[in-house]
Biopython code that builds the backbone (N, CA, C, O; Angstrom):
import numpy as np
from Bio.PDB.StructureBuilder import StructureBuilder

atoms = [
    (1, "UNK", "N", (0.855, -1.179, -0.013)),
    (1, "UNK", "CA", (0.012, -0.009, -0.005)),
    (1, "UNK", "C", (0.884, 1.245, 0.006)),
    (1, "UNK", "O", (1.773, 1.385, 0.846)),
    (2, "UNK", "N", (0.627, 2.137, -0.917)),
    (2, "UNK", "CA", (1.447, 3.358, -1.000)),
    (2, "UNK", "C", (0.880, 4.425, -0.070)),
    (2, "UNK", "O", (-0.332, 4.631, 0.001)),
    (3, "UNK", "N", (1.778, 5.094, 0.637)),
    (3, "UNK", "CA", (1.412, 6.199, 1.535)),
    (3, "UNK", "C", (1.523, 7.540, 0.822)),
    (3, "UNK", "O", (0.983, 8.538, 1.300)),
    (4, "UNK", "N", (2.202, 7.579, -0.289)),
    (4, "UNK", "CA", (2.564, 8.783, -0.993)),
    (4, "UNK", "C", (1.506, 9.048, -2.086)),
    (4, "UNK", "O", (1.345, 8.235, -2.997)),
    (5, "UNK", "N", (0.794, 10.169, -1.997)),
    (5, "UNK", "CA", (-0.256, 10.441, -2.962)),
    (5, "UNK", "C", (0.261, 10.683, -4.368)),
    (5, "UNK", "O", (-0.506, 10.632, -5.330)),
    (6, "UNK", "N", (1.544, 10.942, -4.494)),
    (6, "UNK", "CA", (2.100, 11.122, -5.841)),
    (6, "UNK", "C", (2.551, 9.814, -6.452)),
    (6, "UNK", "O", (3.167, 9.818, -7.518)),
    (7, "UNK", "N", (2.268, 8.708, -5.816)),
    (7, "UNK", "CA", (2.612, 7.376, -6.342)),
    (7, "UNK", "C", (4.074, 7.285, -6.775)),
    (7, "UNK", "O", (4.369, 6.800, -7.868)),
    (8, "UNK", "N", (4.984, 7.746, -5.929)),
    (8, "UNK", "CA", (6.380, 7.683, -6.269)),
    (8, "UNK", "C", (6.928, 8.990, -6.788)),
    (8, "UNK", "O", (8.140, 9.138, -6.952)),
    (9, "UNK", "N", (6.075, 9.914, -7.042)),
    (9, "UNK", "CA", (6.532, 11.255, -7.415)),
    (9, "UNK", "C", (6.889, 11.449, -8.893)),
    (9, "UNK", "O", (7.532, 12.440, -9.240)),
    (10, "UNK", "N", (6.482, 10.518, -9.774)),
    (10, "UNK", "CA", (6.827, 10.762, -11.169)),
    (10, "UNK", "C", (5.975, 11.853, -11.739)),
    (10, "UNK", "O", (4.888, 12.133, -11.232)),
    (11, "UNK", "N", (6.459, 12.480, -12.798)),
    (11, "UNK", "CA", (5.805, 13.647, -13.396)),
    (11, "UNK", "C", (4.353, 13.382, -13.796)),
    (11, "UNK", "O", (3.485, 14.235, -13.615)),
    (12, "UNK", "N", (4.102, 12.195, -14.338)),
    (12, "UNK", "CA", (2.729, 11.844, -14.773)),
    (12, "UNK", "C", (1.767, 11.858, -13.566)),
    (12, "UNK", "O", (0.661, 12.391, -13.654)),
    (13, "UNK", "N", (2.197, 11.275, -12.456)),
    (13, "UNK", "CA", (1.349, 11.233, -11.256)),
    (13, "UNK", "C", (1.083, 12.633, -10.717)),
    (13, "UNK", "O", (-0.033, 12.954, -10.310)),
    (14, "UNK", "N", (2.120, 13.456, -10.720)),
    (14, "UNK", "CA", (1.992, 14.822, -10.190)),
    (14, "UNK", "C", (1.058, 15.624, -11.086)),
    (14, "UNK", "O", (0.207, 16.359, -10.586)),
    (15, "UNK", "N", (1.202, 15.495, -12.393)),
    (15, "UNK", "CA", (0.320, 16.218, -13.339)),
    (15, "UNK", "C", (-1.105, 15.740, -13.180)),
    (15, "UNK", "O", (-2.030, 16.537, -13.333)),
    (16, "UNK", "N", (-1.320, 14.466, -12.878)),
    (16, "UNK", "CA", (-2.668, 13.943, -12.666)),
    (16, "UNK", "C", (-3.331, 14.577, -11.452)),
    (16, "UNK", "O", (-4.531, 14.850, -11.471)),
    (17, "UNK", "N", (-2.557, 14.813, -10.397)),
    (17, "UNK", "CA", (-3.100, 15.485, -9.209)),
    (17, "UNK", "C", (-3.522, 16.892, -9.589)),
    (17, "UNK", "O", (-4.613, 17.326, -9.219)),
    (18, "UNK", "N", (-2.684, 17.614, -10.318)),
    (18, "UNK", "CA", (-3.036, 18.975, -10.747)),
    (18, "UNK", "C", (-4.264, 18.955, -11.651)),
    (18, "UNK", "O", (-5.116, 19.837, -11.547)),
    (19, "UNK", "N", (-4.369, 17.982, -12.519)),
    (19, "UNK", "CA", (-5.532, 17.843, -13.393)),
    (19, "UNK", "C", (-6.803, 17.626, -12.578)),
    (19, "UNK", "O", (-7.851, 18.188, -12.898)),
    (20, "UNK", "N", (-6.716, 16.819, -11.538)),
    (20, "UNK", "CA", (-7.889, 16.545, -10.689)),
    (20, "UNK", "C", (-8.322, 17.820, -9.931)),
    (20, "UNK", "O", (-9.512, 18.059, -9.727)),
    (21, "UNK", "N", (-7.335, 18.623, -9.524)),
    (21, "UNK", "CA", (-7.667, 19.905, -8.878)),
    (21, "UNK", "C", (-8.417, 20.777, -9.874)),
    (21, "UNK", "O", (-9.415, 21.393, -9.501)),
    (22, "UNK", "N", (-7.977, 20.852, -11.120)),
    (22, "UNK", "CA", (-8.639, 21.688, -12.134)),
    (22, "UNK", "C", (-10.024, 21.143, -12.427)),
    (22, "UNK", "O", (-10.946, 21.930, -12.641)),
    (23, "UNK", "N", (-10.210, 19.836, -12.444)),
    (23, "UNK", "CA", (-11.529, 19.228, -12.633)),
    (23, "UNK", "C", (-12.475, 19.635, -11.484)),
    (23, "UNK", "O", (-13.643, 19.950, -11.712)),
    (24, "UNK", "N", (-11.959, 19.623, -10.274)),
    (24, "UNK", "CA", (-12.755, 20.021, -9.114)),
    (24, "UNK", "C", (-13.193, 21.478, -9.301)),
    (24, "UNK", "O", (-14.354, 21.814, -9.065)),
    (25, "UNK", "N", (-12.273, 22.333, -9.720)),
    (25, "UNK", "CA", (-12.610, 23.752, -9.911)),
    (25, "UNK", "C", (-13.738, 23.891, -10.913)),
    (25, "UNK", "O", (-14.700, 24.618, -10.667)),
    (26, "UNK", "N", (-13.634, 23.220, -12.011)),
    (26, "UNK", "CA", (-14.632, 23.288, -13.075)),
    (26, "UNK", "C", (-15.995, 22.791, -12.591)),
    (26, "UNK", "O", (-17.022, 23.411, -12.864)),
    (27, "UNK", "N", (-15.995, 21.670, -11.872)),
    (27, "UNK", "CA", (-17.249, 21.073, -11.418)),
    (27, "UNK", "C", (-17.918, 21.887, -10.283)),
    (27, "UNK", "O", (-19.142, 21.998, -10.221)),
    (28, "UNK", "N", (-17.081, 22.448, -9.395)),
    (28, "UNK", "CA", (-17.647, 23.143, -8.246)),
    (28, "UNK", "C", (-17.864, 24.620, -8.444)),
    (28, "UNK", "O", (-18.631, 25.251, -7.718)),
    (29, "UNK", "N", (-17.181, 25.171, -9.436)),
    (29, "UNK", "CA", (-17.252, 26.627, -9.618)),
    (29, "UNK", "C", (-16.358, 27.387, -8.629)),
    (29, "UNK", "O", (-16.338, 28.618, -8.616)),
    (30, "UNK", "N", (-15.624, 26.637, -7.805)),
    (30, "UNK", "CA", (-14.695, 27.238, -6.862)),
    (30, "UNK", "C", (-13.308, 27.271, -7.488)),
    (30, "UNK", "O", (-12.972, 26.455, -8.346)),
    (31, "UNK", "N", (-12.519, 28.228, -7.041)),
    (31, "UNK", "CA", (-11.153, 28.373, -7.538)),
    (31, "UNK", "C", (-10.151, 28.073, -6.460)),
    (31, "UNK", "O", (-10.234, 28.651, -5.376)),
    (32, "UNK", "N", (-9.210, 27.196, -6.712)),
    (32, "UNK", "CA", (-8.125, 26.896, -5.784)),
    (32, "UNK", "C", (-7.090, 28.018, -5.942)),
    (32, "UNK", "O", (-6.643, 28.290, -7.056)),
    (33, "UNK", "N", (-6.708, 28.666, -4.839)),
    (33, "UNK", "CA", (-5.740, 29.726, -4.878)),
    (33, "UNK", "C", (-4.328, 29.094, -4.885)),
    (33, "UNK", "O", (-3.816, 28.649, -3.858)),
    (34, "UNK", "N", (-3.728, 29.078, -6.086)),
    (34, "UNK", "CA", (-2.415, 28.455, -6.227)),
    (34, "UNK", "C", (-1.341, 29.133, -5.390)),
    (34, "UNK", "O", (-0.395, 28.481, -4.947)),
    (35, "UNK", "N", (-1.479, 30.447, -5.168)),
    (35, "UNK", "CA", (-0.464, 31.155, -4.385)),
    (35, "UNK", "C", (-0.539, 30.823, -2.890)),
    (35, "UNK", "O", (0.424, 31.049, -2.156)),
    (36, "UNK", "N", (-1.681, 30.287, -2.439)),
    (36, "UNK", "CA", (-1.790, 29.882, -1.051)),
    (36, "UNK", "C", (-1.676, 28.362, -0.859)),
    (36, "UNK", "O", (-1.633, 27.877, 0.271)),
    (37, "UNK", "N", (-1.629, 27.627, -1.958)),
    (37, "UNK", "CA", (-1.572, 26.164, -1.897)),
    (37, "UNK", "C", (-0.152, 25.677, -1.723)),
    (37, "UNK", "O", (0.798, 26.305, -2.190)),
    (38, "UNK", "N", (-0.019, 24.565, -1.054)),
    (38, "UNK", "CA", (1.296, 23.959, -0.842)),
    (38, "UNK", "C", (1.152, 22.473, -0.644)),
    (38, "UNK", "O", (0.050, 21.956, -0.466)),
    (39, "UNK", "N", (2.273, 21.796, -0.678)),
    (39, "UNK", "CA", (2.285, 20.353, -0.413)),
    (39, "UNK", "C", (3.243, 20.093, 0.751)),
    (39, "UNK", "O", (4.123, 20.896, 1.062)),
    (40, "UNK", "N", (3.035, 18.963, 1.361)),
    (40, "UNK", "CA", (3.877, 18.556, 2.503)),
    (40, "UNK", "C", (4.496, 17.201, 2.147)),
    (40, "UNK", "O", (3.822, 16.312, 1.627)),
    (41, "UNK", "N", (5.771, 17.066, 2.434)),
    (41, "UNK", "CA", (6.453, 15.804, 2.188)),
    (41, "UNK", "C", (6.969, 15.268, 3.510)),
    (41, "UNK", "O", (6.979, 15.963, 4.525)),
    (42, "UNK", "N", (7.390, 14.034, 3.473)),
    (42, "UNK", "CA", (8.008, 13.407, 4.661)),
    (42, "UNK", "C", (9.287, 14.162, 4.974)),
    (42, "UNK", "O", (9.929, 14.703, 4.074)),
    (43, "UNK", "N", (9.659, 14.201, 6.248)),
    (43, "UNK", "CA", (10.856, 14.952, 6.669)),
    (43, "UNK", "C", (12.122, 14.569, 5.933)),
    (43, "UNK", "O", (12.978, 15.424, 5.709)),
    (44, "UNK", "N", (12.269, 13.307, 5.549)),
    (44, "UNK", "CA", (13.527, 12.894, 4.910)),
    (44, "UNK", "C", (13.430, 12.876, 3.369)),
    (44, "UNK", "O", (14.268, 12.263, 2.707)),
    (45, "UNK", "N", (12.435, 13.531, 2.811)),
    (45, "UNK", "CA", (12.320, 13.581, 1.339)),
    (45, "UNK", "C", (13.507, 14.351, 0.772)),
    (45, "UNK", "O", (13.852, 15.430, 1.252)),
    (46, "UNK", "N", (14.120, 13.781, -0.251)),
    (46, "UNK", "CA", (15.305, 14.419, -0.845)),
    (46, "UNK", "C", (14.910, 15.683, -1.593)),
    (46, "UNK", "O", (13.812, 15.790, -2.139)),
    (47, "UNK", "N", (15.827, 16.631, -1.604)),
    (47, "UNK", "CA", (15.526, 17.958, -2.197)),
    (47, "UNK", "C", (15.209, 17.872, -3.705)),
    (47, "UNK", "O", (14.432, 18.677, -4.219)),
    (48, "UNK", "N", (15.805, 16.907, -4.405)),
    (48, "UNK", "CA", (15.498, 16.757, -5.846)),
    (48, "UNK", "C", (14.010, 16.469, -6.064)),
    (48, "UNK", "O", (13.397, 17.024, -6.976)),
    (49, "UNK", "N", (13.436, 15.608, -5.234)),
    (49, "UNK", "CA", (12.023, 15.284, -5.369)),
    (49, "UNK", "C", (11.144, 16.494, -5.023)),
    (49, "UNK", "O", (10.156, 16.759, -5.709)),
    (50, "UNK", "N", (11.498, 17.215, -3.979)),
    (50, "UNK", "CA", (10.746, 18.408, -3.569)),
    (50, "UNK", "C", (10.801, 19.447, -4.664)),
    (50, "UNK", "O", (9.783, 20.058, -4.988)),
    (51, "UNK", "N", (11.974, 19.661, -5.244)),
    (51, "UNK", "CA", (12.102, 20.658, -6.331)),
    (51, "UNK", "C", (11.288, 20.252, -7.555)),
    (51, "UNK", "O", (10.690, 21.101, -8.216)),
    (52, "UNK", "N", (11.265, 18.965, -7.854)),
    (52, "UNK", "CA", (10.482, 18.487, -8.991)),
    (52, "UNK", "C", (8.997, 18.693, -8.730)),
    (52, "UNK", "O", (8.271, 19.131, -9.623)),
    (53, "UNK", "N", (8.533, 18.385, -7.518)),
    (53, "UNK", "CA", (7.141, 18.656, -7.181)),
    (53, "UNK", "C", (6.801, 20.119, -7.323)),
    (53, "UNK", "O", (5.765, 20.468, -7.887)),
    (54, "UNK", "N", (7.673, 20.989, -6.811)),
    (54, "UNK", "CA", (7.438, 22.422, -6.955)),
    (54, "UNK", "C", (7.283, 22.834, -8.429)),
    (54, "UNK", "O", (6.372, 23.576, -8.798)),
    (55, "UNK", "N", (8.188, 22.335, -9.236)),
    (55, "UNK", "CA", (8.218, 22.709, -10.635)),
    (55, "UNK", "C", (6.980, 22.185, -11.385)),
    (55, "UNK", "O", (6.353, 22.925, -12.142)),
    (56, "UNK", "N", (6.639, 20.930, -11.174)),
    (56, "UNK", "CA", (5.566, 20.324, -11.954)),
    (56, "UNK", "C", (4.177, 20.746, -11.469)),
    (56, "UNK", "O", (3.305, 21.035, -12.288)),
    (57, "UNK", "N", (3.959, 20.784, -10.169)),
    (57, "UNK", "CA", (2.619, 21.104, -9.675)),
    (57, "UNK", "C", (2.432, 22.612, -9.483)),
    (57, "UNK", "O", (1.308, 23.115, -9.490)),
    (58, "UNK", "N", (3.542, 23.320, -9.314)),
    (58, "UNK", "CA", (3.465, 24.785, -9.223)),
    (58, "UNK", "C", (3.139, 25.284, -7.807)),
    (58, "UNK", "O", (2.784, 26.451, -7.643)),
    (59, "UNK", "N", (3.248, 24.455, -6.815)),
    (59, "UNK", "CA", (3.024, 24.865, -5.434)),
    (59, "UNK", "C", (4.359, 24.824, -4.677)),
    (59, "UNK", "O", (5.297, 24.124, -5.060)),
    (60, "UNK", "N", (4.403, 25.590, -3.605)),
    (60, "UNK", "CA", (5.568, 25.566, -2.730)),
    (60, "UNK", "C", (5.386, 24.392, -1.715)),
    (60, "UNK", "O", (4.292, 23.851, -1.556)),
    (61, "UNK", "N", (6.469, 24.042, -1.064)),
    (61, "UNK", "CA", (6.383, 23.021, -0.015)),
    (61, "UNK", "C", (6.260, 23.688, 1.338)),
    (61, "UNK", "O", (6.596, 24.862, 1.492)),
    (62, "UNK", "N", (5.782, 22.948, 2.310)),
    (62, "UNK", "CA", (5.610, 23.450, 3.647)),
    (62, "UNK", "C", (5.889, 22.304, 4.626)),
    (62, "UNK", "O", (6.056, 21.153, 4.223)),
    (63, "UNK", "N", (5.936, 22.638, 5.904)),
    (63, "UNK", "CA", (6.154, 21.639, 6.933)),
    (63, "UNK", "C", (5.098, 21.817, 8.024)),
    (63, "UNK", "O", (4.425, 22.845, 8.099)),
    (64, "UNK", "N", (4.974, 20.803, 8.854)),
    (64, "UNK", "CA", (4.112, 20.910, 10.038)),
    (64, "UNK", "C", (4.868, 21.692, 11.087)),
    (64, "UNK", "O", (6.098, 21.651, 11.076)),
    (65, "UNK", "N", (4.228, 22.388, 11.976)),
    (65, "UNK", "CA", (2.805, 22.706, 11.972)),
    (65, "UNK", "C", (2.528, 23.901, 11.028)),
    (65, "UNK", "O", (3.422, 24.686, 10.714)),
    (66, "UNK", "N", (1.278, 24.003, 10.598)),
    (66, "UNK", "CA", (0.822, 25.164, 9.849)),
    (66, "UNK", "C", (-0.594, 25.471, 10.272)),
    (66, "UNK", "O", (-1.219, 24.681, 10.979)),
    (67, "UNK", "N", (-1.101, 26.597, 9.853)),
    (67, "UNK", "CA", (-2.443, 27.005, 10.251)),
    (67, "UNK", "C", (-3.362, 26.952, 9.060)),
    (67, "UNK", "O", (-3.002, 27.379, 7.963)),
    (68, "UNK", "N", (-4.572, 26.418, 9.278)),
    (68, "UNK", "CA", (-5.591, 26.382, 8.220)),
    (68, "UNK", "C", (-6.871, 26.913, 8.810)),
    (68, "UNK", "O", (-7.374, 26.379, 9.799)),
    (69, "UNK", "N", (-7.404, 27.963, 8.211)),
    (69, "UNK", "CA", (-8.617, 28.630, 8.708)),
    (69, "UNK", "C", (-8.460, 28.987, 10.181)),
    (69, "UNK", "O", (-9.409, 28.890, 10.960)),
    (70, "UNK", "N", (-7.274, 29.393, 10.546)),
    (70, "UNK", "CA", (-7.011, 29.822, 11.916)),
    (70, "UNK", "C", (-6.750, 28.716, 12.928)),
    (70, "UNK", "O", (-6.507, 28.980, 14.105)),
    (71, "UNK", "N", (-6.803, 27.482, 12.458)),
    (71, "UNK", "CA", (-6.597, 26.341, 13.363)),
    (71, "UNK", "C", (-5.231, 25.676, 13.069)),
    (71, "UNK", "O", (-4.840, 25.525, 11.911)),
    (72, "UNK", "N", (-4.531, 25.292, 14.125)),
    (72, "UNK", "CA", (-3.225, 24.632, 13.889)),
    (72, "UNK", "C", (-3.416, 23.204, 13.333)),
    (72, "UNK", "O", (-4.263, 22.440, 13.796)),
    (73, "UNK", "N", (-2.624, 22.896, 12.362)),
    (73, "UNK", "CA", (-2.575, 21.548, 11.792)),
    (73, "UNK", "C", (-1.168, 21.049, 12.096)),
    (73, "UNK", "O", (-0.180, 21.678, 11.718)),
    (74, "UNK", "N", (-1.088, 19.919, 12.779)),
    (74, "UNK", "CA", (0.230, 19.415, 13.167)),
    (74, "UNK", "C", (0.248, 17.902, 13.075)),
    (74, "UNK", "O", (-0.784, 17.246, 12.930)),
    (75, "UNK", "N", (1.432, 17.384, 13.164)),
    (75, "UNK", "CA", (1.642, 15.940, 13.113)),
    (75, "UNK", "C", (2.377, 15.530, 14.378)),
    (75, "UNK", "O", (3.366, 16.159, 14.754)),
    (76, "UNK", "N", (1.911, 14.499, 15.025)),
    (76, "UNK", "CA", (2.575, 14.005, 16.211)),
    (76, "UNK", "C", (1.953, 14.591, 17.486)),
    (76, "UNK", "O", (0.772, 14.935, 17.544)),
    (77, "UNK", "N", (2.791, 14.679, 18.468)),
    (77, "UNK", "CA", (2.356, 15.084, 19.820)),
    (77, "UNK", "C", (1.890, 16.548, 19.841)),
    (77, "UNK", "O", (2.508, 17.429, 19.243)),
    (78, "UNK", "N", (0.800, 16.766, 20.538)),
    (78, "UNK", "CA", (0.253, 18.115, 20.680)),
    (78, "UNK", "C", (1.234, 18.992, 21.459)),
    (78, "UNK", "O", (1.793, 18.570, 22.471)),
    (79, "UNK", "N", (1.431, 20.205, 20.976)),
    (79, "UNK", "CA", (2.295, 21.159, 21.653)),
    (79, "UNK", "C", (1.482, 22.438, 21.845)),
    (79, "UNK", "O", (0.923, 22.966, 20.883)),
    (80, "UNK", "N", (1.414, 22.924, 23.043)),
    (80, "UNK", "CA", (0.557, 24.073, 23.351)),
    (80, "UNK", "C", (0.937, 25.316, 22.544)),
    (80, "UNK", "O", (0.067, 26.146, 22.282)),
    (81, "UNK", "N", (2.195, 25.477, 22.143)),
    (81, "UNK", "CA", (2.587, 26.623, 21.377)),
    (81, "UNK", "C", (1.908, 26.659, 20.009)),
    (81, "UNK", "O", (1.773, 27.733, 19.421)),
    (82, "UNK", "N", (1.474, 25.493, 19.485)),
    (82, "UNK", "CA", (0.749, 25.483, 18.240)),
    (82, "UNK", "C", (-0.554, 26.261, 18.298)),
    (82, "UNK", "O", (-1.062, 26.715, 17.272)),
    (83, "UNK", "N", (-1.097, 26.414, 19.509)),
    (83, "UNK", "CA", (-2.359, 27.055, 19.679)),
    (83, "UNK", "C", (-2.238, 28.514, 20.129)),
    (83, "UNK", "O", (-3.252, 29.163, 20.384)),
    (84, "UNK", "N", (-1.023, 29.033, 20.229)),
    (84, "UNK", "CA", (-0.797, 30.419, 20.680)),
    (84, "UNK", "C", (-1.545, 31.437, 19.799)),
    (84, "UNK", "O", (-2.187, 32.349, 20.320)),
    (85, "UNK", "N", (-1.467, 31.289, 18.523)),
    (85, "UNK", "CA", (-2.145, 32.237, 17.609)),
    (85, "UNK", "C", (-3.652, 32.234, 17.793)),
    (85, "UNK", "O", (-4.278, 33.293, 17.836)),
    (86, "UNK", "N", (-4.236, 31.046, 17.902)),
    (86, "UNK", "CA", (-5.681, 30.952, 18.096)),
    (86, "UNK", "C", (-6.081, 31.515, 19.436)),
    (86, "UNK", "O", (-7.094, 32.208, 19.533)),
    (87, "UNK", "N", (-5.324, 31.240, 20.462)),
    (87, "UNK", "CA", (-5.596, 31.758, 21.802)),
    (87, "UNK", "C", (-5.501, 33.276, 21.828)),
    (87, "UNK", "O", (-6.329, 33.938, 22.454)),
    (88, "UNK", "N", (-4.511, 33.829, 21.161)),
    (88, "UNK", "CA", (-4.347, 35.305, 21.118)),
    (88, "UNK", "C", (-5.550, 35.957, 20.478)),
    (88, "UNK", "O", (-6.008, 37.001, 20.942)),
    (89, "UNK", "N", (-6.073, 35.358, 19.415)),
    (89, "UNK", "CA", (-7.267, 35.912, 18.746)),
    (89, "UNK", "C", (-8.491, 35.861, 19.657)),
    (89, "UNK", "O", (-9.282, 36.803, 19.701)),
    (90, "UNK", "N", (-8.636, 34.779, 20.366)),
    (90, "UNK", "CA", (-9.778, 34.633, 21.279)),
    (90, "UNK", "C", (-9.695, 35.669, 22.401)),
    (90, "UNK", "O", (-10.683, 36.328, 22.722)),
    (91, "UNK", "N", (-8.495, 35.806, 22.999)),
    (91, "UNK", "CA", (-8.306, 36.764, 24.086)),
    (91, "UNK", "C", (-8.573, 38.170, 23.563)),
    (91, "UNK", "O", (-9.239, 38.951, 24.243)),
    (92, "UNK", "N", (-8.091, 38.508, 22.415)),
    (92, "UNK", "CA", (-8.299, 39.834, 21.840)),
    (92, "UNK", "C", (-9.798, 40.120, 21.638)),
    (92, "UNK", "O", (-10.279, 41.217, 21.919)),
    (93, "UNK", "N", (-10.496, 39.134, 21.157)),
    (93, "UNK", "CA", (-11.939, 39.315, 20.954)),
    (93, "UNK", "C", (-12.665, 39.484, 22.282)),
    (93, "UNK", "O", (-13.537, 40.343, 22.412)),
    (94, "UNK", "N", (-12.309, 38.672, 23.261)),
    (94, "UNK", "CA", (-12.954, 38.765, 24.573)),
    (94, "UNK", "C", (-12.655, 40.096, 25.234)),
    (94, "UNK", "O", (-13.527, 40.683, 25.875)),
    (95, "UNK", "N", (-11.438, 40.574, 25.085)),
    (95, "UNK", "CA", (-11.069, 41.894, 25.666)),
    (95, "UNK", "C", (-11.806, 43.047, 24.984)),
    (95, "UNK", "O", (-11.956, 44.118, 25.574)),
    (96, "UNK", "N", (-12.256, 42.843, 23.780)),
    (96, "UNK", "CA", (-12.996, 43.865, 23.050)),
    (96, "UNK", "C", (-14.466, 43.970, 23.461)),
    (96, "UNK", "O", (-15.161, 44.883, 23.017)),
    (97, "UNK", "N", (-14.944, 43.063, 24.290)),
    (97, "UNK", "CA", (-16.360, 43.111, 24.701)),
    (97, "UNK", "C", (-16.571, 44.150, 25.725)),
    (97, "UNK", "O", (-17.694, 44.338, 26.191)),
]
sb = StructureBuilder()
sb.init_structure("model")
sb.init_model(0)
sb.init_chain("A")
sb.init_seg("    ")
for serial, (resi, resn, name, xyz) in enumerate(atoms, 1):
    if name == "N":
        sb.init_residue(resn, " ", resi, " ")
    sb.init_atom(name, np.array(xyz, "f"), 0.0, 1.0, " ", f" {name:<3s}", serial, name[0])
structure = sb.get_structure()
């Protein structure tokens, strides 16, 4: 069973992912913001593969943790610092009441 959605990272597989994203856009009427989109690889992924993914799919790479819709997305053990940004927004809003 493959864990890698790019099926080994060959150009054909990567282009197929991009094609599916475009099909989704056409079917849903929604637009994926390519400038905000990114991919995540395993920590030990070699730089050649990451660079090829960047070039073929047109997205930048990112690492955990990151924020999505204001919520922390992380891998592994929970760390309270991941929630600092969310907590600061809540405190700011409560102080404004």
